[in-house]
C-alpha positions as CSV (number, residue, x, y, z in Angstrom):
1,M,25.1,-96.4,14.9
2,I,21.4,-97.7,14.8
3,A,20.0,-101.1,14.2
4,R,16.2,-102.1,13.9
5,A,14.7,-105.4,14.5
6,F,11.2,-107.0,14.3
7,A,10.0,-109.5,16.7
8,P,6.7,-111.4,16.0
9,A,4.0,-112.3,18.4
10,S,3.8,-115.7,20.4
11,V,2.0,-118.3,21.8
12,A,3.1,-119.3,25.3
13,N,2.2,-122.5,27.4
14,V,0.7,-124.3,24.2
15,A,-1.9,-125.7,26.5
16,V,0.6,-128.6,27.7
17,G,3.9,-126.9,28.5
18,F,3.3,-124.0,31.1
19,D,6.1,-121.6,31.1
20,I,8.3,-124.0,29.0
21,L,6.7,-124.2,25.4
22,G,5.8,-121.6,22.9
23,H,5.9,-120.7,19.3
24,A,6.2,-117.7,17.1
25,I,3.2,-116.2,15.1
26,A,3.8,-114.5,11.7
27,G,2.1,-111.4,10.7
28,I,2.1,-109.1,13.9
29,G,4.9,-107.9,16.2
30,D,6.9,-105.1,17.7
31,T,9.6,-103.1,16.0
32,V,12.6,-101.5,18.0
33,S,15.3,-99.3,17.1
34,V,18.3,-99.1,19.0
35,R,21.0,-96.5,18.8
36,R,24.6,-96.8,20.2
37,I,25.5,-94.0,22.5
38,D,28.7,-93.0,24.3
39,E,26.8,-92.5,27.7
40,P,27.3,-95.8,29.6
41,L,23.7,-96.3,30.2
42,V,20.2,-97.3,28.6
43,R,17.3,-95.1,28.1
44,I,14.1,-95.3,26.2
45,D,13.4,-92.3,24.1
46,A,10.0,-93.2,22.8
47,I,7.2,-95.7,22.7
48,R,4.8,-95.3,20.0
49,G,1.4,-97.6,19.1
50,S,0.5,-98.7,22.5
51,A,-3.1,-98.1,23.6
52,V,-1.9,-97.9,27.5
53,E,1.2,-96.0,28.9
54,L,4.2,-98.3,29.1
55,P,7.1,-97.3,31.4
56,L,9.9,-95.0,29.9
57,D,12.0,-96.0,32.8
58,A,14.6,-98.5,31.3
59,P,14.8,-100.9,34.4
60,G,11.0,-101.1,34.3
61,N,10.6,-101.9,30.8
62,T,11.3,-105.1,29.4
63,A,13.5,-103.9,26.5
64,G,15.6,-101.5,28.9
65,A,16.0,-104.3,31.4
66,A,17.3,-106.7,28.8
67,L,19.8,-104.3,27.6
68,I,20.8,-103.3,31.1
69,A,21.4,-107.0,31.8
70,L,23.4,-107.2,28.4
71,R,25.5,-104.3,29.2
72,A,26.5,-105.5,32.7
73,A,27.3,-109.0,31.5
74,L,29.6,-108.0,28.7
75,G,31.0,-104.9,30.6
76,L,30.2,-102.5,27.8
77,G,31.7,-99.0,27.9
78,F,28.8,-97.6,25.9
79,G,25.3,-97.5,26.1
80,F,22.0,-97.7,24.1
81,A,19.0,-95.5,23.3
82,I,15.8,-97.4,22.3
83,E,12.8,-96.5,20.5
84,I,9.6,-99.0,20.5
85,D,6.8,-99.3,17.9
86,K,4.3,-101.5,19.4
87,G,2.3,-103.7,17.2
88,I,1.1,-106.2,19.5
89,P,-2.0,-105.2,21.9
90,F,-1.3,-104.9,25.7
91,G,-2.6,-107.5,27.8
92,S,-3.4,-109.9,24.9
93,G,-1.7,-113.1,25.7
94,M,0.2,-112.6,22.3
95,G,3.7,-112.1,24.0
96,G,4.0,-108.2,23.4
97,S,6.2,-107.9,26.3
98,A,8.6,-110.4,25.0
99,A,8.5,-109.1,21.4
100,S,9.8,-105.7,22.6
101,C,12.5,-107.3,24.8
102,V,13.8,-109.5,22.2
103,A,13.5,-107.0,19.3
104,A,15.8,-104.7,21.3
105,L,18.2,-107.4,22.1
106,V,18.6,-108.5,18.6
107,A,19.0,-104.8,17.3
108,A,21.5,-104.1,20.2
109,N,23.4,-107.3,19.4
110,A,24.1,-106.0,15.9
111,L,25.6,-103.1,17.3
112,L,28.2,-104.9,19.3
113,D,31.8,-105.1,18.2
114,A,31.5,-108.9,18.2
115,P,27.8,-109.9,18.0
116,L,26.6,-113.0,20.3
117,P,24.9,-116.0,18.9
118,R,21.2,-116.1,19.4
119,D,21.2,-118.5,22.3
120,A,23.7,-116.5,24.1
121,L,20.8,-113.6,24.3
122,Y,18.5,-116.0,26.1
123,P,19.6,-115.2,29.6
124,F,19.1,-111.4,29.1
125,A,15.9,-111.9,27.5
126,L,14.7,-113.8,30.7
127,D,16.0,-110.8,32.6
128,G,13.7,-108.5,30.5
129,E,10.6,-110.7,30.6
130,A,10.8,-111.0,34.4
131,V,10.0,-107.3,34.7
132,A,6.6,-107.8,33.1
133,S,5.6,-111.3,34.4
134,G,7.5,-111.4,37.7
135,G,9.3,-114.7,36.6
136,R,12.1,-115.7,34.3
137,H,10.2,-118.0,32.1
138,G,11.1,-118.4,28.3
139,D,8.0,-119.6,26.7
140,N,7.5,-116.3,25.0
141,V,11.1,-114.9,24.3
142,G,12.6,-118.5,23.4
143,P,10.6,-118.8,20.2
144,L,11.2,-115.3,19.2
145,L,14.9,-116.0,19.5
146,L,14.8,-119.3,17.5
147,G,11.6,-119.0,15.5
148,G,9.1,-121.8,15.3
149,V,8.3,-124.0,18.3
150,A,10.6,-124.1,21.1
151,L,11.1,-125.9,24.5
152,C,12.5,-123.1,26.8
153,T,14.0,-124.3,30.2
154,A,15.7,-122.3,32.7
155,D,19.0,-122.5,30.9
156,R,18.6,-123.8,27.5
157,L,16.6,-123.4,24.2
158,V,15.6,-126.5,22.3
159,P,14.1,-126.3,18.8
160,V,11.1,-128.5,18.2
161,P,10.7,-129.7,14.7
162,V,7.3,-129.6,13.2
163,P,5.9,-130.3,9.7
164,A,6.0,-127.4,7.3
165,S,2.2,-128.0,6.6
166,W,1.1,-127.4,10.1
167,H,-0.3,-124.2,10.9
168,S,-1.8,-122.2,14.0
169,L,-4.9,-120.0,14.2
170,L,-4.5,-117.1,16.8
171,V,-7.7,-115.2,17.7
172,H,-7.6,-112.1,19.7
173,P,-10.7,-111.0,21.1
174,H,-10.7,-107.3,22.0
175,A,-10.3,-107.5,25.7
176,V,-7.4,-107.2,28.2
177,L,-6.2,-109.6,30.6
178,E,-3.0,-108.7,32.4
179,T,-0.5,-111.5,32.9
180,R,0.0,-110.7,36.6
181,R,-3.8,-111.1,37.1
182,A,-3.9,-114.4,35.2
183,R,-1.1,-115.7,37.3
184,Q,-3.0,-115.0,40.5
185,A,-5.6,-117.4,39.3
186,L,-3.1,-120.2,39.6
187,Q,-2.3,-119.6,43.3
188,G,-3.4,-122.5,45.4
189,S,-2.5,-126.3,46.1
190,Y,-2.3,-128.6,43.1
191,A,-2.8,-132.6,43.7
192,L,0.0,-134.9,42.4
193,S,-2.6,-136.5,40.3
194,E,-3.2,-133.6,38.2
195,F,0.4,-133.5,37.0
196,V,0.3,-137.0,35.5
197,P,-2.1,-136.4,32.7
198,Q,-0.5,-133.1,32.0
199,S,2.7,-134.5,31.9
200,A,1.6,-137.5,29.6
201,N,-0.1,-134.8,27.2
202,L,3.1,-132.9,26.8
203,A,5.0,-136.0,26.1
204,L,2.3,-136.8,23.5
205,V,2.7,-133.4,21.8
206,L,6.3,-133.4,21.6
207,S,6.6,-137.0,20.4
208,G,3.9,-135.8,17.8
209,C,6.1,-132.9,16.6
210,H,9.3,-135.0,16.5
211,R,7.5,-137.8,14.5
212,S,5.2,-135.4,12.5
213,D,2.1,-137.5,14.0
214,A,-0.9,-135.5,14.2
215,S,-2.7,-138.4,15.9
216,L,-0.3,-138.0,18.7
217,V,-0.8,-134.1,18.9
218,R,-4.6,-134.7,18.8
219,A,-4.4,-137.0,21.7
220,G,-2.3,-134.7,23.9
221,L,-2.8,-131.2,23.0
222,R,-5.3,-130.3,26.0
223,D,-4.6,-128.4,29.3
224,V,-6.0,-130.2,32.2
225,L,-3.9,-128.3,35.0
226,V,-3.9,-124.4,34.1
227,E,-6.8,-124.0,31.7
228,P,-9.5,-124.8,34.3
229,R,-8.2,-122.3,36.5
230,R,-8.0,-119.5,34.0
231,A,-11.0,-120.2,31.6
232,G,-13.3,-118.2,34.0
233,L,-11.4,-115.0,33.3
234,I,-12.0,-115.1,29.6
235,V,-15.5,-114.5,28.4
236,G,-16.5,-116.5,25.6
237,F,-13.3,-118.9,26.0
238,D,-15.3,-122.2,26.0
239,A,-17.2,-121.5,23.0
240,A,-14.1,-120.2,21.1
241,R,-12.1,-123.4,22.1
242,D,-14.7,-125.7,21.1
243,A,-15.4,-123.8,17.7
244,A,-12.0,-124.6,16.7
245,L,-12.0,-128.1,17.8
246,A,-15.2,-128.6,15.9
247,A,-13.3,-127.0,12.9
248,G,-10.8,-129.8,12.9
249,A,-8.0,-128.7,15.1
250,M,-5.5,-130.9,16.8
251,G,-6.0,-128.9,19.8
252,A,-7.0,-125.5,21.1
253,G,-6.5,-123.5,24.4
254,I,-5.4,-120.3,25.9
255,S,-2.4,-118.4,24.2
256,G,-0.2,-117.3,27.0
257,A,-2.1,-115.7,30.0
258,G,-5.1,-115.1,27.5
259,P,-7.7,-113.8,26.6
260,S,-6.4,-114.9,23.1
261,V,-7.2,-118.5,21.9
262,F,-4.7,-120.5,19.8
263,A,-5.4,-123.7,17.9
264,W,-3.2,-126.1,15.7
265,F,-4.1,-127.5,12.3
266,E,-2.8,-130.0,10.0
267,D,-2.7,-127.5,7.0
268,A,-3.4,-123.7,6.3
269,D,-6.8,-124.2,4.9
270,Q,-8.1,-125.8,7.7
271,A,-6.9,-123.0,9.8
272,R,-8.3,-120.3,7.8
273,A,-11.6,-122.0,7.6
274,A,-11.6,-122.2,11.3
275,A,-11.0,-118.3,11.8
276,E,-14.5,-117.2,11.3
277,P,-16.3,-119.9,13.5
278,V,-14.0,-118.9,16.4
279,R,-14.6,-115.1,15.9
280,M,-18.3,-115.6,15.8
281,A,-18.0,-117.4,19.1
282,F,-16.1,-114.2,20.6
283,A,-18.8,-112.3,18.8
284,A,-21.7,-114.1,20.6
285,A,-19.9,-113.2,23.8
286,G,-19.9,-109.4,22.8
287,F,-16.2,-109.1,21.6
288,D,-14.8,-107.9,18.2
289,S,-11.7,-109.9,17.4
290,D,-8.8,-110.2,15.1
291,A,-7.4,-113.5,13.7
292,W,-4.0,-114.5,12.3
293,V,-2.9,-117.9,10.4
294,S,0.7,-118.7,10.6
295,P,2.8,-121.6,10.1
296,L,4.1,-123.3,13.1
297,D,7.5,-123.1,11.8
298,A,7.2,-119.2,11.5
299,P,10.3,-117.1,11.6
300,G,11.5,-115.5,15.0
301,A,13.1,-112.1,15.5
302,C,15.0,-110.6,12.6
303,L,17.1,-107.3,11.6
304,C,15.0,-104.9,9.5
């Protein structure tokens, strides 16, 4: 028995929701094939399409760790063999580790005698993501399970409604920034006064989404807590963000740990028109880049 699933890229944090808010990106992702085997174990038979060497040892791989957790929780007497085809660049801030993890879970779930509902896969996705990031945060895996924009706490997934017309722009400069290094930049103390404007911004963005009110999102989609500590790791970031804002974005910031930059727009035409100015900003900093325009309510992982 074999099942195959695709999981798209994602934008984590979304400027105002560090480790708890994310959304899917249509157009690029990872594909994972999972075969049900008699041996009571999880193994990774192949990883293709990666520019860097990724672990074939199942406990050290996000896809492998997720299926190990699934097997243990359900007490399965059979195992899984995994093959991963990477489509998301390593260290891009586009949720590549999460995509492999979620695609593996969706494929393996289809091979169960009684498949689980999507939200029941969330704890296993958190187990897998922790292998890559060092923490059980759901802002990448959550939107891949639900699709669209999702609020992802430690134990629940909450879909965040957005107008169908709202689109995102994601621009990836051809540079690598590993998640663990980006998280090290956040070490140190924080003043209580720093959290108040960030909390206010998160509240404005969530309210704007629920009310389909772009003016609220414009007022809040700005990272005043994490971005100042990470921006220096991304050459050309300030100019790229400013180019998106000048092109009419409701807000823009670092995608995940970076170096990719995301921006939200009220329609697809605005997002497409902004792609070239943002790419030009990275070009001025010495980087080629790729761009994707996607509806904010883009679909999550699916069988293929």
